[in-house]
C-alpha positions as CSV (number, residue, x, y, z in Angstrom):
1,M,15.7,15.6,3.5
2,R,13.1,12.8,3.3
3,P,10.8,12.6,6.4
4,M,9.9,9.4,8.0
5,N,6.4,8.1,7.4
6,T,4.9,7.7,10.8
7,R,1.8,6.0,12.1
8,W,0.4,9.4,12.9
9,S,0.7,10.8,9.4
10,W,-0.7,7.6,8.0
11,A,-3.6,7.8,10.4
12,L,-4.3,11.3,9.2
13,V,-4.7,10.1,5.6
14,L,-6.7,7.1,6.8
15,C,-8.9,9.2,9.1
16,G,-12.1,7.4,7.8
17,L,-10.9,4.5,9.9
18,G,-11.6,6.2,13.2
19,C,-14.7,5.1,14.7
20,T,-15.8,1.6,15.6
21,K,-15.9,0.2,19.2
22,G,-16.6,-3.1,20.7
23,G,-15.2,-6.4,21.5
24,G,-16.1,-11.6,19.9
25,D,-18.5,-17.4,21.2
26,A,-20.5,-14.1,21.7
27,V,-17.2,-12.3,22.1
28,G,-15.9,-13.8,18.9
29,R,-19.0,-12.9,16.9
30,E,-18.9,-9.4,18.1
31,A,-15.3,-9.1,17.2
32,A,-16.1,-10.4,13.7
33,T,-18.8,-7.8,13.3
34,R,-16.4,-5.1,14.4
35,A,-13.8,-6.5,12.0
36,Q,-16.3,-6.2,9.1
37,A,-16.5,-2.5,9.7
38,H,-12.7,-2.2,9.8
39,V,-12.4,-4.1,6.5
40,R,-14.9,-1.7,4.8
41,E,-13.1,1.3,6.1
42,G,-9.7,-0.2,5.2
43,L,-10.8,-0.7,1.6
44,E,-12.0,2.9,1.4
45,A,-8.7,4.0,2.9
46,T,-6.8,2.0,0.3
47,G,-8.6,3.9,-2.4
48,R,-7.9,7.2,-0.8
49,L,-4.2,6.3,-0.6
50,T,-3.8,5.3,-4.2
51,H,-5.8,8.2,-5.7
52,G,-4.4,10.7,-3.2
53,L,-0.9,9.7,-4.2
54,Q,-1.8,10.2,-7.8
55,A,-3.0,13.8,-7.0
56,V,0.3,14.6,-5.3
57,L,2.3,13.2,-8.3
58,V,0.2,15.3,-10.7
59,A,1.1,18.4,-8.7
60,A,4.8,17.4,-8.6
61,A,5.2,16.5,-12.2
62,P,6.0,20.0,-13.6
63,T,8.9,20.3,-11.2
64,V,10.3,17.0,-12.2
65,V,10.3,17.5,-16.0
66,P,13.3,19.8,-16.2
67,S,15.5,17.1,-14.7
68,I,15.0,14.7,-17.6
69,A,16.4,17.1,-20.3
70,D,18.4,15.3,-23.0
71,P,21.0,13.9,-22.4
72,I,19.7,12.1,-19.3
73,D,21.7,12.6,-16.2
74,V,20.6,9.9,-13.7
75,A,22.1,11.7,-10.7
76,R,20.2,14.8,-11.7
77,V,16.9,12.9,-11.9
78,R,17.5,11.1,-8.7
79,N,18.3,14.4,-6.8
80,R,15.1,16.0,-8.1
81,L,13.1,13.0,-6.9
82,R,14.8,13.1,-3.5
83,D,14.0,16.8,-3.3
84,L,10.3,16.0,-3.6
85,H,10.5,14.7,0.0
86,D,11.8,17.9,1.5
87,D,9.3,18.6,4.3
88,R,9.7,22.3,3.9
89,S,7.8,22.1,0.7
90,T,4.1,21.4,0.2
91,T,4.9,18.3,-1.9
92,G,7.2,17.0,0.7
93,R,4.6,17.4,3.5
94,Q,2.0,15.7,1.3
95,L,4.2,12.8,0.3
96,S,5.0,12.1,4.0
97,L,1.4,11.1,4.4
98,Y,1.8,8.1,2.0
99,P,3.7,4.9,2.8
100,T,5.6,4.9,-0.5
101,H,8.1,2.2,-1.3
102,F,9.5,4.3,-4.1
103,V,8.9,7.3,-6.4
104,A,10.5,7.0,-9.8
105,V,10.8,8.6,-13.2
106,V,10.2,6.2,-16.1
107,G,11.5,6.8,-19.6
108,L,9.5,6.4,-22.8
109,D,10.9,2.8,-23.1
110,G,9.1,1.9,-19.9
111,K,12.3,1.5,-17.9
112,G,13.2,3.4,-14.8
113,L,15.6,6.3,-15.1
114,A,16.0,6.8,-11.4
115,G,14.3,6.4,-8.0
116,D,14.2,8.4,-4.9
117,L,16.7,6.3,-2.9
118,E,20.3,7.2,-2.4
119,A,22.5,6.1,-5.3
120,S,23.9,3.0,-3.7
121,R,20.4,1.7,-3.0
122,D,18.7,2.9,-6.2
123,Y,17.5,-0.3,-8.0
124,L,15.2,1.6,-10.4
125,P,17.5,2.5,-13.3
126,G,16.9,0.1,-16.1
127,L,14.1,-1.8,-14.3
128,D,11.1,-2.5,-16.6
129,L,8.0,-1.1,-15.0
130,R,5.7,-0.9,-18.0
131,T,5.3,-4.7,-18.4
132,P,4.1,-5.5,-14.8
133,L,2.2,-2.2,-14.3
134,A,-0.6,-1.3,-16.8
135,C,-0.9,2.2,-15.5
136,V,2.7,3.0,-16.3
137,G,2.0,2.2,-19.9
138,A,-1.1,4.3,-19.8
139,A,0.8,7.2,-18.3
140,L,3.4,7.0,-21.1
141,G,0.4,7.2,-23.4
142,G,-0.8,10.3,-21.8
143,T,-3.3,9.1,-19.2
144,A,-2.8,9.2,-15.4
145,G,-4.1,6.3,-13.4
146,T,-3.6,3.6,-10.7
147,C,-3.0,-0.1,-10.9
148,T,-1.4,-3.0,-9.1
149,G,1.3,-5.5,-10.1
150,D,3.9,-7.9,-8.9
151,F,7.6,-7.7,-9.8
152,V,11.1,-8.2,-8.5
153,T,13.1,-5.0,-8.0
154,M,16.6,-6.6,-7.9
155,Q,18.2,-10.0,-8.4
156,G,17.8,-12.3,-5.5
157,A,15.0,-10.2,-4.0
158,P,11.5,-11.6,-3.6
159,S,8.6,-10.6,-5.8
160,R,6.4,-8.0,-4.1
161,A,2.9,-6.8,-4.8
162,Y,2.6,-3.0,-5.4
163,M,-0.2,-0.5,-5.5
164,V,0.9,2.1,-8.0
165,S,-0.1,5.6,-9.2
166,A,1.4,6.9,-12.4
167,V,1.1,10.2,-14.2
168,P,2.5,11.5,-17.6
169,L,5.4,13.9,-17.7
170,R,5.1,16.6,-20.4
171,A,7.6,19.3,-21.3
172,T,4.6,21.7,-21.7
173,P,1.0,21.3,-20.5
174,D,-0.1,20.3,-24.0
175,G,3.2,19.0,-25.3
176,P,4.3,15.4,-26.0
177,V,4.8,12.9,-23.1
178,V,8.5,12.7,-22.2
179,G,8.2,10.1,-19.4
180,A,6.1,9.2,-16.4
181,L,6.3,9.9,-12.7
182,V,5.4,6.7,-10.7
183,G,4.7,6.3,-7.0
184,A,4.5,2.8,-5.5
185,M,3.3,1.4,-2.2
186,T,3.7,-2.3,-1.3
187,Y,0.6,-4.2,-0.2
188,G,2.5,-4.8,3.1
189,R,3.1,-1.2,3.8
190,V,-0.5,-0.2,3.0
191,A,-1.7,-3.0,5.4
192,Q,0.7,-1.6,8.0
193,A,-0.8,1.9,7.5
194,I,-4.3,0.6,8.0
195,R,-3.4,-1.3,11.1
196,E,-1.6,1.6,12.6
197,A,-4.6,3.9,12.0
198,L,-6.9,1.2,13.5
199,N,-4.5,0.9,16.5
200,V,-5.0,4.6,17.1
201,S,-8.8,4.6,16.6
202,T,-9.4,1.6,18.8
203,L,-7.0,2.6,21.6
204,R,-9.8,2.8,24.2
205,D,-11.3,-0.5,23.0
206,R,-8.2,-2.4,24.1
207,V,-8.1,-4.9,21.3
208,Q,-5.4,-6.8,19.4
209,L,-5.5,-6.4,15.7
210,A,-3.9,-7.8,12.6
211,V,-4.4,-6.7,9.0
212,G,-3.4,-8.3,5.8
213,F,-4.3,-8.3,2.1
214,W,-5.3,-11.6,0.6
215,H,-3.1,-11.8,-2.6
216,G,-1.7,-14.6,-4.6
217,G,-3.2,-17.2,-2.3
218,R,-1.7,-15.9,0.9
219,L,-1.9,-13.0,3.4
220,V,0.5,-10.1,2.9
221,P,2.4,-9.1,5.0
222,S,3.3,-12.4,6.7
223,G,6.1,-14.9,6.7
224,R,8.8,-13.9,4.2
225,D,7.6,-10.3,3.7
226,N,10.3,-8.0,5.0
227,E,9.1,-4.6,3.9
228,V,7.5,-4.0,7.3
229,T,8.7,-4.7,10.9
230,A,8.1,-8.2,12.3
231,A,5.6,-6.7,14.7
232,Q,3.4,-5.6,11.8
233,L,3.3,-9.0,10.1
234,V,0.1,-11.1,10.4
235,P,1.3,-13.4,13.2
236,D,2.2,-17.0,12.2
237,S,-0.2,-18.3,14.8
238,L,-3.1,-16.7,12.9
239,L,-2.3,-18.0,9.5
240,P,-3.5,-21.6,10.1
241,R,-6.9,-20.1,11.2
242,V,-7.6,-18.7,7.8
243,P,-10.3,-20.9,6.2
244,G,-9.0,-23.2,3.4
245,N,-11.6,-22.0,1.0
246,T,-10.7,-18.3,1.3
247,A,-9.2,-18.1,-2.2
248,A,-12.4,-19.5,-3.8
249,R,-14.7,-17.3,-1.8
250,V,-12.8,-14.1,-2.3
251,G,-12.5,-15.1,-6.0
252,R,-16.3,-15.3,-6.2
253,G,-16.6,-11.8,-4.7
254,E,-17.9,-13.1,-1.4
255,A,-17.4,-11.2,1.9
256,F,-17.5,-13.4,5.1
257,T,-16.5,-13.6,8.7
258,F,-15.1,-16.4,10.9
259,T,-14.2,-16.9,14.6
260,F,-11.7,-19.0,16.5
261,T,-10.1,-19.2,19.9
262,E,-6.6,-19.4,21.3
263,N,-5.1,-20.4,24.6
264,N,-7.7,-23.1,25.3
265,G,-10.5,-20.8,24.6
266,A,-9.2,-17.9,26.7
267,M,-8.7,-15.7,23.7
268,Q,-11.7,-15.2,21.4
269,W,-10.9,-13.9,17.9
270,G,-13.2,-12.6,15.2
271,A,-12.1,-11.9,11.6
272,A,-13.6,-10.5,8.5
273,V,-12.7,-10.7,4.8
274,A,-13.9,-8.8,1.8
275,P,-12.9,-8.8,-1.9
276,A,-10.9,-5.8,-3.2
277,P,-11.7,-6.0,-7.0
278,A,-10.1,-2.5,-7.5
279,L,-6.8,-4.1,-6.6
280,G,-7.0,-7.2,-8.7
281,A,-8.9,-10.4,-9.3
282,G,-8.9,-12.6,-6.2
283,D,-7.5,-9.8,-3.9
284,G,-9.1,-9.0,-0.6
285,L,-8.6,-7.4,2.8
286,M,-8.7,-9.4,6.0
287,V,-8.8,-8.0,9.6
288,F,-8.4,-10.0,12.8
289,R,-9.7,-8.6,16.0
290,A,-9.7,-9.8,19.6
291,P,-10.5,-7.9,22.8
292,L,-7.8,-8.0,25.4
293,R,-10.3,-8.2,28.2
294,Q,-12.7,-11.2,27.9
């Protein structure tokens, strides 16, 4: 049975987030300074999530290989992937720490064989993952790695941005590659994980936080993103406060802060932005912070 990813298990993985305190005109500047620390820690946590997921997939790969024996039985592959989430196993307990959107097996043609969702909801069979995800192609060539990419999972669904770990599947340790094991987390769910960890670590600070990745000229998750709950979206009221030159500044590799007020100055906000070149050109992480007592 697949366990639910909770804010507590994500906070465990993101434990480096734990430790800044404080409040932002002086209140706003202070909040922006604190937000800078949150951004740095959030980017470090993002790296831990992607590389940590890769390590879990490497350990799980040998148990997945027998399910892709010729001829391919999609149901058999799917069941093996779903078994990975059994919380009675080491792999299941480890996977529960990561906000995965899917774990899938990819065939040598770069298309999904099956994912870890129930059959009626499994959109992975036949989906091309090699084209949008460079690390999937690398894994099929024998090299494990991480990458990011945008793609549509099913007709009529919006395109989403994914952080992906992919590892080769081999019939024997030194044998030929027979496929790839791929784990994917959406930008939105990673932002949610960072925010939930920050909520825990700043509980005594009594602050309001919002976290989003700058990607494709906008903040994710916000607006139309439906992979997280509405409460975890960057609020609509904050979006117009993002400086109009954010894309250019992040694209130049610039980190910066800004402040603003709400409720006729009663609410002071500070925010920080930093590029995330490991994710992709022009990507960054943004954290908003406002103390509840001002």
